[in-house]
N, C-alpha and C positions, 0 to 999 in steps of 0.2 A: 745487109740485114733487113728482114721484113719489118714493116711498120706494125705488124700484128705478131705477137709471140708470147710464149709462156716462159716465165722465169720463176723457178721454184713454185710457189703457189700464187703468183701474181700473173694476171693476164695484162699485157702491156699493149697500148695503142699509141703509137707515135703520131704527132700532128693530128690529134684526135678531132680538133675542131674544124679541120678541113675535110674530114671524111663524111660519108653519107650519114645523115642524122639517125640517131637511135635513142630510145628511152630505156631506162632501167630503174632499179630501186635498191635501197638498203633494206635488207630483210628484217631489221629490227630485232635480231636475236639478243635478248637482254637477260636470259636466264629465267628460271622459275621465280626468282626474287628481283626481277627488274620490271620496268614500265616501258613498253614499246611505244614508239611513235611511227607513223608512216612517213615515208620520204621518197621522192622521185628525183631522178636526175637525167640529164641529156648531155650529149657531147658538144655542148655549146657554152661559151663563156666560162663561168666558174661552176657550171654543171648543175648544182642543186636548183631545181625548178619549182618545187613545192614540198611542203611538209606540214604535219599537223598531228592532232591527237584523235584517236578512235575512228573517225570516219571522214569522208570527203567534206562533210558539212562543217567540220571544225578545223579549218586551215589556219596555220600561222603565216605561212607564205602561200599566196593564192594558188589553188589547184588550176591547172591549165591543160587543155587537150594538147596532145603532142604537137600537132601542126602549129599551134599558137606558141607552145613552149619553145620550139626551135627558134621562133622569131624574137621572143620576149626575154628569155633567160639572161641574156647578156646585159639587159637593162634593168629588169625587175627582180633578178635573183640577187645573189651576193655580189658585192662590188668591192674593189680596192682602189683607192685614189692615192697617189704618191707625188710628193714634191721633193726632188733631189736638188739641193742647192738652188731652190726656186724654179727648177725645171719640172714641169708636170708630165706625168704619164700614168697609164692605167693598165696594170697587168691583166691579161686574159681578155683584153678588149677586142672588139670586132675589127679594129684597124689593122690592116695587113702590114707586116714587117718581116722581110726575109731573114732578118737577124734574130728573130724570136723563135725559139723551139719550145713546143708544148707536148707534154706526155701525160697520159692517163695510166694509172696502175691500179687494177681492180682486184680486190680480194673478195672472199665470200661474204664478209660482214663489215667491210670498210672499203674505201677507195681514196686515192689521192691523185691530185693533179699537180704538175710541176711546170712552171714557165721559167726558162732561162733566156733572159733578154740581154743580148750582146750589144744592143744599141746603148742601153743605159747601164750595162754591167750590173745587172741585178737579177736575183733568183727568188721566186716566190713559190713555196710549196704548201699546198692545202690538203689536209686530211679530214675526211668526214666519217663519222660513225655514230651509232645510237648508243647512249650511255648504258652499260650493263650493270647488273647487280646493285641497283640503288632503288630506294623507295620513291624516287621522282624520275620522270622521264625527261630526256634531253637529247636534242641533236647536238653533237659535238663538232665544232669546227676549229681545227688547230692550224694556225698559219705561221710558217717560219719564213722570215725575210733574211736574205743573205746579200751583203754588199760584195760584189765581185770586182769592184774597181777601187779607186783610191778613197781614202777616208772622206766622208761627206756627211752633211746634215740631212736627215730625212724627216719629212712630215707625212704621216699616214692617217688615212681614214678608211676603216674596214668594217663592213657590215651589210645590212639589208636595206634595200631601197624602200621597201614597204613592209610593214608588219600589221597584220589584221588583228584588231583587238578581240580578245576572248568574248564570246557571246554573240558575235556577228556570224550567222550562217554563211557558208561559202556562196550559195546561190544568191542570197540577198546582197552580198558584197558585189558579186558580179553584175547584178542587175540594178542595184540601188545604192551603190557606194556613196553617191552624193548625199543621200539622206543618212546613211549609216555613219558617216564621219561625224555627224552631230552628237553621237553618243560616246565618242572616243574619250578615254581617260587614261592617264599615266600616273602611277603612284610609286612609292618606295624609292624615290629619287635620292633621298638623304642617305640611303644605304648603298647607292651606286648600282643597284640592281632593279631597274624599272620593271613594273608590272603593267602590262597593257590589257585593258578590258573595256567593255561597253558598260556604261553606267546602269543600263536596264536591259532586260530581255527585249529582243527586237520585235516580238509579236505585237500586233495591233489589237490589244485586248483591253477590256474594261479594268481589269486588275493588273496593276503594274508591279513587276518583281525586279528586285536588284539582282545583278549577277554576283555569284560567289566564285572567287578565284580569278586567275588571269595568266597571261603568257609572260613569263619572265625572260629577260635577256641579260645575261651575265658575261661581262668581258673581264679578263684579268691576265696579268703577266706575273713575273717573279716578284714584283713589287706590290702586288695586291690588285684590288678591283679597279676598273676604269668605267666611269659612268658614260654610257654612250650618248651621242647626240640623237635626240628623238624628234626634233622639228626639222622636216625636210627643207624648209626655207633657209635654215642656217647654212646648208650646203648649196642648194640649187636656186635659191631666191625665186625668180619667176621663170626659171628654165624648166618648165613642166614636162618636157619630153624626157627628162632625167638623163640625157646623154652626157652632160657636162656639169660637174659641181662648180658652178661659175664663181661662187664666193671663195671657195677654196683655191681655185686656179688664180683668181685675181688678187686675193688678199691674204691667203695663207691660213694656217691652222689656228693661230691665235685669234684671228677675226672670227672664225667659225665657232671656236670654243667659247668665245665671249658673247656670242649672239644672244639676244633676249628671246628665249625659246617659249613657244606655246604649243600645247597639244590639242587645245580645243578646236573643234570643227576642222580637223586635219586628219589625214591618214599618216600615221607616224612612220618614221624610219628608225633605224638603230645602227649608228656608226660609232665605233670606238676611235677616239682621237689619240694619236701617239706621236711624240716627237723624240727622235733618237739620233745620236751621232754614232755611226758605224764605221769602224776601220776596215781595212781590206780583209775579206773573207769572214768578217764578224757577222753573226746572225742574231736575230731577235725573234722571239716567239710570242704570239698573241693567241690566247685561247678564248673560245666563246661557247657558252651553253645556252640553249634556248628550248623552253618547254612549258609545261603547265604546272602551276603551283596553286594549292587550295587557298592560300592567303599569304600575306607578307611575312608573318611570323614563321611559316613553314619554310620558306626559302631562306629567310635571314638566319635561321638556326643552322642551315647547311653551309653557309659561306665559309667559315673557318675550315670545315672538312674539305671543301673543294679546293681551297687555296694551297693545299699541300703541294710542294714543288714537283713531286713525282706523280701527282694524281692523274693527269691526263695520259701520260705515257703508260701508267699501270692499267688504266681503263681501256686503252687501245689494245694492249696485249690481251686483256681479258676478253674483249670483243672478238678478236681474231681466234682466240683459243676456244670460245664458245662454238664458232662455226666448225672448227676441227673436231671438237667433242661430239657434236651431234652427227656430223657426216662421217666420223670414224666407223659408224655402223656399216658402211659400205666401202671402207678403205680398200682399194684395189691397186695392185702394182703389177703391171704387165710390161711388155717392151715398148709401150706407147704411152708416155706420160700425159699427153693431151687427153687420150681416151680415159685414163685413170681419173684425172681431174673432172672430166665431163660426167662420169658416174657420180662423183661427189656432188657436183652442182645440180644434177638432175634429182638426186636424193633430197637435197636441200629444198629445191623449188617444189618438189612433190609434197613435202610435209608443210610447206608454207600455205598450200591450198587445202590439204587434208588434215593437218595437225600432227604434232610430234607426240606420240603416246608415252605417258609416264604412269606408273602404277603407284598409287598411294595405299600402302599395305595397312591393314587394320586387324584388330582381334575379331571383329564381327564379319567383315568381308572386305575385299579389295575394291578400290575405286580406280577408274582410268580417266585421266584428263588428256585431252589433245591440245597441246600448246601451240601458239604462234600462228594459228590458221587464220585465213581471211579470204573473203570472196575476191576473185580476180578482177579488181578494178584498178585502172592506172591511166596514164595519159593517152595510151592508144586504145584502151577499153573505156573511154570516157562515158559510155552509156551505162556502166555498171557502178552501183554503189558498193562500198566495202566497209567492213567493221573490224577493228582490232582493239580489243578491250584494253584500256589504259589502266592496267592493274597487274598485280602479281598473278602468276599462273594464267597468263593472258590467253583467252580463247576467242575465236571469231565465228561468224556464220558463213554458210556457203550453200550453193545449190545441191540438192540431194544427189543428183547424178555425178556431179563433179567430186564431191567429198567421198562418195562411195568409190568412185574410180581411183581416187588418190589413196584411199585407205585399204584397198583390197590386199595389198602386200604387207600390211602392218605385222601380221603374225610371223612372216618370214624373218623379219628383223627383230621382233619383240615377242617371243613366244610367251612371255609372262602376262600378256594381256588376255590370253586364253580366248573365251567365247565373246568377249565384250562387243567387238565390232559387229559380229553376226547378230547378237541379240538386239543391238540398237537398230540396225538397218532393217532387219526382218520384222521387228516390232512396228516399224513405220510403214510397212506395207498395209494397204487398206484391204477390206473384205472384198472389194471389187478388183483387186490386183494392181490398182494404181498406187502412186506414192505422193506424199506432199512435195511441194516445191523446194522447201528449205530445210536444212539441218542447222540447228542453232547450238550454241554452247550448252553443255549439260549444266544443270543446276542441282542443288542439294536442298533437302528439307529434313529437319530433325524428326526422327521416328518417335511417335508418341510415347512408347514404352521407355524411351531413353531420355525424356525431358528432365526427369529428376537427376539423372546422371550428368546431364549437361550443366544444370544449375550448380551441382556440387563441384564439378570441374571448374566452372567460372569462379566460384568462391575461393578455390585453391590457387588460381593462377592470375586473376585480374585484381590489380591493386586499386584502380579507380576506373570509372567509366563503364561498369558492368551493364548498366541499364541500356546503353547504346548498343552493346553487343546483343543483348537479349532482344531488343527491338529488331535488329537485323536478322536474327534467327527465327523470327515469327513467320516470315514468308520464305519463299524460295530464294536462294542466294548462290553465288559462285564463290569459289575459294578466294578469288581475287577481290571481289566486292567486300567480303568480310575483312580481308587484310586492309582495304582502303578505309573502312570504318575505324580500325585501330590506328592507322597512320594519320589520317586527316584530323582525328580528335585527340591525337597525342595520348592515347590510352596506354597505361603502363601494365605490362604483363611480366610474370616471373620466368617465363621460358621464351625461347625464340618464336618468332611469328610462324616459321616453318613448322615447328613441332606443335604449336598451338593449333594451326589449321589441320594438321594431320589428325590430332586427337579429336577435334570437333567433327571432322568428316566421318570418323569411326562411329559416331552416334547418328549418322544420317543415312537416308536413302538417296541414291543417285537418280535424277530424273532426266529422261531423254526429252529434248525440246525440239519442236518443229513448228512450221507454219506453212500455210498455203499462200498462193498469190492468185489473184483473180484473172488467170490466163487460160485455164483449162489444164489438161493432162498430157504430158509428153508420152510418146509411144515407147520410149526406150529407157525411162528412168530406172527401171529394175534390172537392166542388162548385166550389170557387174555383180549382182547378188550371188550367183552361183560361183563366180571366181573367188569370192570371199570364203566360201565353204571349201573349195578345192585347195586354196592356200592353207587353210586350217588342216586339211587332210594331209598335206605334205609334211606338216610338223607333228601332228598328233593323229597318226593313222589308227591307233588303237582306241581313240576316244570318239570315233565317228558315230558309233551306235548310241552312246550316251548323248552326244550332241543332237542327233536327229530325233531321238525318241523320248529321252528321259527328263529333259529340262522344260518344265511347264511354266515358263516365265515370259512367253511372248504374248504381245497384245496386238490389236489392230488399231492403226491410226484412224481417227474419225475426222473426215474432211467436211467443210461447209460447202464444198463445190459438188454439184450433182450433174452428171451427164444426162442430157435430155434424151428421151426416146426418139426414134426416127421420125415419127409423125410431127414432132415439134422442131426438128432441125433440118429437115429436107425441104428445100424451097425451089421454086421456079423464079429465076431472076429476070425473066423477060426474054432470055436467050437460051438458057440451058438450065438443067437441074444442078443445084449446088447444095453442099452441106455447110450451113452457117450457124453462128450463134449456138454452138453445140453444148454449152453448159450454162448453169445458172447458180448463183449463190442462194443456198436454201435458207431463207430467213426464218422458216418455221423452226429450224434447229435452235435458233437463239431463244425462241419462246419456250423451248424445252430445256434450257439451261446451258446450251453451247456457249463457250466463252472465246471470243476471237483472240484475246491476248494470251490464252492458255494453250497448252498442248492437250488436245481432246482425244479420248480413247473410246472405242466402241464398247457399249454396255449392253447387258442383257435387259430384258423387259422388267426385271426386278431392280434395275439401277446399279448393278454391280459390273465393274470392269471385267471383261471376258479375257481369260488367260488360256493359252494353249501351248503346244510344243512345235518344234520346227517342221516336223513332217506334215502337220496340218497346213502350215504356212506355204510349204512347197506345193502341196496339193491345191491350195487355193489359187496360187499363181498359175499352175498348169491349166486347171479347169477354166479359169477366167480367160486365159490367153487363147485356149482352143475355141472358146465361145466368141472370140474376136477375129477369127479367120475371115478373110475378105471373100467376096462373092465367087472367087475361083479357088478358094482354099490354098492360096499361094503365100500371101503375106498377112501381117496383122494390121487390122484397120486403124487408121488415124481418125477415130470417131469422136475425139474429145477436144478438138480445136487446135491441137498442136501436132507438129511432125516430131522429129527426134532431135538429136544434138545439132543437126544442121538447120539452125533456125532460119536460114535464108530461104529454105523451101517452105516458107510460111503460108503460101497459098495452096499447098498440096492437100491439106485436110479438107478444104472446100471443094476439091475435085474428087472426093471420095477416095483419097489416096490410101495406100497401104505400104508397109515396109517388109521387104524380104529378109532383112537382117534378123528381125525378131523371130522369124520362122526357125532360123538356126539356133537362136538362144532358147526357144521353147523346146526344140528337139534335144539340145544338150541337157536341159533340165530334166526332160523325160527319161533320157538314158541314165542319168545319175540316180534319179529316184528309183528307177527299175532295178539298177544294180544294188542299191541299198536294201530295197525290200526283198530282193531275191536272197541276199546274204543274211539278212536279219528278219526272217519271216515269222518269228515266234512272237512278235509284238501285236498288241491290239491297237488299231487305229480308230479314233473317233473324230468326227467333224461336226460342225453345227448342222442342224437339220436343214437349214436353208441352203447351205453349200452342198449337202448331199443331194438335195432336190435338183439343184443346177447340174450337178454331175450326172444324175440319172437322165435328165432331159437332154444333155449334150450327147450322152451315149445313145439314147433312143433316137435322136435326130440323125446321128451318123449311121445308125443301123437301118433306118426306115426311109430316109430321104435320098434322092439322087444327088450326086455331087453337083456343085455349082450353085446357082441361085437358090434352088429349093432348100438345100442344106444351109446356106447362109441365112436365109430368112428364118428358118427354125432355130438356129443358134442365136441369132440376134433377138428373137422373141424370148428365148429362154433367159438370156442375160438381162433383158429389160425387166422381166418378171422378178428375177432374183434381186436386182437393184431396188425395186420397189419394196421388197420384203426386208431388205437389210439397210435401208436408208437411214433409219433413226435408231434402230436397235436390232438385236436378234433375240430369239426366245430364250436362249441358254440351254436348250435341249440338244443333245448330241446323238449321232447315229454311228454305230460301229460299221466300218468298212471291211469287206472281205479282201484280204491281201492278194490272194491269187486272182480274184476278179479284177482288182485294180491294176495288177501287173498286166493282165490281158488288155485292159483299157489303155494302158500306156503303149502297148504294142500297136493298138489301133491308132492312137494319136501319132505315134512315130511313123507309121505307114502313111497316114493322111498327110503329114508334113512332108514326107519323102516324095509322095506323089505331087505335092505342090511344087517341090523343087524341080521335078521333071517338067511340069507344065511351064514353070518360069524359064527354064533353060531353053525350051522350045520357043517361047515368046522372045527370048533374048538372043536368039540366033547363036547359041552355044556359050555365051558369056552370061554369068548369073546376074540378073538385074538386081538393083537395090530398092527401087521404088516402082510402084504402079499407080496409075490413075484410072478411074472407071468412069465411063460415059453412060449415063442413064438413057437407054434406048427406048424405054416404054415407061410412062408414068402418068398419073392422073392427079388432078387437083382435088384435095380433100377439105381444104379450109381457106377461105379468103381472109386476108388481114388488111383492114382499111389503111393502116399506116405502114405497110411493108409488103414483102413478097408473099404470095400464097404458099401454104404448105402443100406438099405433094406426097403421094405414095409411089415408090418406084417398083415397077414390075419386072424390069430386066436391066442388066448391066452388060457392058462390053469392056473388057480390060484393054488398057493401052500401056505398053512399056514406056517408062520414062528413059531419057538418055542414060548412058552408063555412068555409074558412080563406083568408086573403089570399095566401098564398105561391103557390098554384096560378095564379091570375090574373096575379100579378106576373111569374112565369116565362113564362107564355104571352104576355103583352104584349111582353116582351123579345125573344121569338123571332119576333114579327110582322115580316113584310117589307112590309106594307101599312099605312100610317098610319090609313086609315079603319077597318081591322079593329081596330087598337089602340084607336082612339077609341070604337068600338062596345063593346069589352070594358070600357073605363072606365065607360061609361054603365050597363052591366049591373051592375058592382060598386056604383056609386052608388045603384042601385035596390034593392040587396040589403041583408041584415042586416049586412053588413060595413061599411056606411057609417054613421058617427055623425053624424046630421043636426044635433044640437045643437052639437057641437064642430067639425063640418065636417072630421073626420079619419077615418082608416080603421082599423077594429078588426082585430086578428089573427084573430079567429074570430067566427062566429055563436054563439048560446047553445049550450053543450056539455052541459047537464044531461041532455038526452035520450040521450046516449051512455052514461050510467051510470058507476058507479064502476070497472067493469072497464076502461074506456077509459084511465084514469089519473087522477092527482091534479088535472089541469086541471078535471075535472068537479066537484071539491070546492071549488075556489076560488070566492069570491064573484064574481059577474059584474062585469066591469070591472077585475078585480084579477089581478095576475100575468099568466099567459098566457091566462086565460079572458076573452075579449071585451074585453080592454084594447087601448089603442093601443100595441102593442109597437113601439118606435121604429125598430129596425133593419129590421123587416119593412115598416113603412109607408114608410120611406125606400127600401127595395128596390123597392117598388111605384112610388114617385115617380121613381126612376131609370129604370124601365122606360118611363115616359112620354117622357122626353127621348131615351132611346136609340132608341125606335121612331119618333121624328120628329114627334111631336105637340107641338110647342114651345109653341103658345099655351095649350094645355090644361095643359101642365106648369107654366107660370108662374101659371095660375089656381089650381092646387092648391098651389104652393109657398108662397104667402102665407097659406094656411090651415094647412099641416101643418109647415112648417119652424119649428124652435124659436125662432130669433131674431125671428119675427113673432108669437110668443105674448105674451099679457099676463103679465108676471112675477108679478103679484099672484095670479094663478090658477095659473100654472105652479109657483110656490113655490120658486124658486131663481134664480140667475143664468141669464138666457136665452142666455148664451154657452156653456153646458154642456149636453150631452146627458144622457139617462137611459136606463134600460131600458124603462120603460113609463110611460104616462100613463093615469090612471084615466078610463075612458070614462063616458058618461052611462048605461050599463047598470047602474052601481053604485048600490045603494040609498041610499048616503050622498051627497046632492047637493052637500055642501060639498067633496067630494073631486073632483068632475068637473073634469078638466083639470089635476089636480095630478100632478107628476112623482114617481117613486119609483125607487130603485136607480140611483145616480148614475154618470155619466161613462163608465166603461170598458165600453162596449157596442159591438156591431157597427155601431151607427148612425154612429160616427165614420168607419169605412171607407166606408160608403155615401155620406157627405158628400163624401169625397175623390173617389169615383167620379163623383158628380154634378158636382163642381167641374171635373173634367177635361173632361167633355162641355160644360159651360157655357163654359169659358174657352179650351179648346184645340180642341174638336171631336174627331171620332172618329179622325182620322189626321193628327196634327201633322207627321209626316214621311211622305212617300210615296216610292216607288221606281219609276221609269219610264224605259225606254230606257237602262238602266244608269247613271242619274243619280239622286242623292238630291235630294228637294225638301222645303223647309220650307213647309208648307201649313196654317197655323193658320186654323181655321174656327170661331171662337167662336159659341155659340148663346145670345146675351144679349138680353134685352128692352131696349128703348130707355129705359125708366124707371129702369134701374139706373145709367145714366151720371150723373156728378156735374154740378155747376152749370157746369163748363167743358166739358161734353159729352165727358168722358174717363173711361176706366177704365184702371187700372194694375195689373199683377200680375207676379209672378215666374214665369218659365218655366224648367224644369230647375233650379230653386232659385236661380239667380243671374242669368239673362238677364231684364232688365226689359222688359216689353212695355207699350206705351202705345197704347190704342185711341182714335182720334179720330173721333167720330161727330157731325158738326155738325148733322145733322137728326134725331138721336136715333131713328134707325130701329131696328127689331128686326134684329139682325145677320144672322139667317138669311134675311132678305129684302133685305139691303143688299149692294152690290157693293164689293169692295176696289179702290180706285183705284191705290194705290201703297204700297210698303213702304220704309222707310228704316232701315238698320242701321248704327249708328255713323256717320251722315252719308252713307253710300253709298245711292243711290236705285235702287229697282227698281220698274218699272211692271208691274202685274198683281197676281195674288193668290198667286203662288208664287215662292220664291227657290230657284234650282237650283244643283247642283254643289258646288264647294268652299265657296261662301258658306253653303250649308245645313249643310255639315259643320262649319264654324267655329262656327255657332250650337250645334250638338249637342255640340261639344267645349268649350263655354263659353268661347270665345275672343272673344266679343262682349259688350257690356254693355247696349245699349239698342236695342230694336226698336220702331219707330213704324209703326203700321198706320193708314192713312187710308181711311175709307169715303166713297163719293160721296154 
């Protein structure tokens, strides 16, 4: 039997601590009415390596980078010390014993580890999960000890080696723990549930502030609470390495429990002392909850509730059910159970980065909340901060591109969100076509006309504490922060908190929140915007006209970052021309009322926020991107300090770099807008006069300038003038655009972009390049800078192709309209250095060492590691998706079994093959033992690509169609016959709740099979499409089972 296997919904790893190290985390799914904590684990020791509240800076157990966590978890994580009839041993210790068997069993929202020690005839089983459906957050650790030998007396110490007091930031603890221990305080000992906190805030400020709240540590068994040992000297005395609890080993539990403890000037521990006589096969269970409490009274009130004998078991069931509840949206049953569970896990990890959408219905309008999201920071991504709000309806922040990528399929699973995602993300597009860096949790604010309604509602529902709620409602708030006001102040209300929040939100407007980071603008932040519209079109094809033209609710995000003109960012560095320091923070905006802590929107000269419709936003994107074409009109310029998703190419913008992938994205957008305008040509389109002027200049430049440098110079001048005019505001005056004229302009843009592809292919020797760099072959100094490089004016550029990357061909195949062309490109890629013949996978790049250090840190990474020649999973999956999207289904399935993680050998992959990663080490790496091994776990863009692949596989491109004023249900799965189970069936959920059953008696590939009939809840329809009201019922989720029969 393999050491890695799937049993029911648990992935099992035998002898986990002897396998290649990996990191993972508990997702913290606690429900709408729960408080999440973050927690990470590794396959070493007792696994839990760090956990805390809200963000990395609030650790309860110290956050550690993966490479350190692998070393330290066995010592500084959870520990268990046991004396059996005075013989000492430590379960899960690093000491090797051939008679000890260890197993890890991983579920989606919990995991457990089991040690069976045949030397000491003892079994220890530990379960971890985050407490669901409670107004307080907690990591739950449930330990069951079983005596497998003869009756014996057992003394047990179980707990944490170190607990960081609340109020000590993680970075300060890491760098100044010696000072920080001076503030340590422990209270509430008389109630056996100690509260650990710093007496003061740790800032070195003139005004000292006391901390409010603390981290509680509650241990209990069937007899009640057990006060933990909090002084590490009681166990370890002077054994500061923490390897051995010397007092316990030498003197036993009674000595340790009677030790005169002190918490002052120490880093506390938390160990529950237990003495038990256990007969043969008798077990004993110790439970621990650890989290944040606002004060002693708050946690003390909860003690009787927690001590219910079935409490922990009930909560574990609830935690596991939550994971099933949310991932049932994509519940899939094929002939491959691992693949089925993989889809669930990918769906889970996708919404952990993008958020799980829930609709709060109201009489005024609906609100959409995206729950459980967080930025992808973890022990392997130790460079990233992350935030998970410790409140009901918990939401987090994320990078614009990442959240957009992960939410683009929302509408496929949750049609009830309607236009929300599109409105949010397109509103955050700036007037210059760029986007902010971050998307933050949405907030709410009471609408002025509803203030009296709110006061009346509070009079009717709040028994006391109304003033605190009114105070909270005076500013922007989240649903969870309002719930925290009620809970932390023990405010009494006459209805449930859930209903109270829903009623309040109905009187509010929802605010999109975002912020910038002082790093410049990425070239590809906007790439997934069109996908969001196309997914909407798959579900609501009859509403596209209204979506594009009628909803005048879109705004323009206003950034404090301004891209410099060329004469301020082109330099001569003593050796060559470079593009450096390409943006600046425009402090003049602050003088005009810009607020860094707020989300700022573009205003007219009269001070009003400017609103528009989606067609204008699309036009703004297209025109701005055409104005950004590089000096050969092949790719889009990296003119704002940043490359794209591949951050490791960080030097490329300084080399006048450009990206070919964005050519294909602009072309897709042009084709879409052209199709829409051709179909709905009866509308009037208006745009701001400044945008129309840019549009006119772009067209005039294309018409009058020769291609190449002259056209580039004219386009760049036009965009710089446009940015000057729109930097602080716009006039508010609009100009009507002639639709036939604009369609003609789109044709010109499409041809220009197509010509760019031809040039690029010639430069790439037949394989589409992804990046270019440009060498300035003629330039002149225009300004000397005493403290820096002189500014220059470039008069000529020479393009240079960068080594091959996978992204260019992936985007090219997706844009193919001819399957044979797509197949040809696939053959070319397989014959190139992008294909790893050993692993039968696709590398992100060819060798980059020839590009030199100036290209970016990618050239410094070892081949096969990080972004350099590795199998970067989200890009490989993007390439895989392009195969099914372009219609080469047979070839898609040939590649699927080689590159999809659930088909990997877990011994080589090195973790559960239900979980994705950022990259797999390719065979280019000099260390052969790493070939095929995964690194940087789970929260990658690969999850989103899996969902995109799933939609094409199980739904087809157009699950709903609109023809002759009728809606049609037209599911066209693209499934190979081998995927069907032994009963020749495949089952999956459509729109989250409609169960689809495919019946394929001859196991045909469904793209070659004909649908004979469809039965919906017993109603039979012949043919392959269901029309009219019956299709609407399916979309409205008023049906339950859809049976599709193939001939």
